[in-house]
N, C-alpha and C positions, 0 to 999 in steps of 0.2 A: 504494500500500500504506500503510495506517495504521500509523504507528510505535508506536501503543499497542494494537495488536490483541491482545496477550497479556494486557491488563489491561482489557478491555471492561467487565466488571462494575464495576470500581472507578472508572470514568469518571463515574458518576452524581454529581449534585450531592449534597452531604451526606457526602462522604468526606474524610478527613484522611489525609495521608501523612507518616509519621514517618521521618526519615532518621537512621541511626545509624552510628557508626564502631565496629568491634568487632574481636575477635581473628581469627586465621586459621580458626578452627572455627565462627565465628558464634555463640558461646555467649551466652546471655541475660545472664549475669553480667558479661560484658565490654562490653556495649553502653553507649555514651555518646551521648546525643541530640545531634545536630548542629542540627537545626531541624525544626519542623513546616511542612508545605506544604498548600495548599488544592487543588493540581492536580498531575497528573503532569507537565504542561508546565513547571511551576515547579521541580520536582525536577530534571528533565533539564536545564533551563536553568542551574540552580545548579551542577550537576556539570560542564557544559560550561565555565562560567566559572571553575571551581575545579579543573579537571583537573590542573593542575600541582601544586597544593597536595596533592591526594590521589594523585598519580602515576598518573593514568589515561591509557591510550592508547585508540585507536579500538576495539580488541577489548574492553577493559574496559567502555567506554560501551555498546557493542552488547550485551554480555553482561548488563549491568545492566538495560537496557531490556527484554530478553527474560526475565530471571529475578529482577529486583529485588534483586540483590546482586552484589558483585564476588567473585572466586574465587581469586586466586593470590598474594596478598600477606600479609605478617605482620599488617598491619592491613587490614581489609576494610570495605566499606560494605554496609549492608543496609537495606531499606525495609519497613516494616509499613504496611498500609492498614486503616483502621477506618471503618466507617459511623457517621455521626453522625445521631442522630434529630433532624431539623429541625422536626418537628411539635410544637406546644405541647400539653401535656396538662394538663387542669384537675383 
């Protein structure tokens, strides 16, 4: 089973993944950028390495992989995905 199956469209080259910390309601005004990433693998690797810092357990990591956000803390994490136009236009 592909652990990225819920994000197949975002796996294309030319995507950027922005990871934010935010409030319990995921409001846009509360978002603070943690870092940009060039792949889902990089986001997940970062979260695995920093699970203590963000108080993440296995359930949190699995939920994030499935939904792109955490769900039960005063501070949550959320990821936005953007397509980047990699073609040069004259």
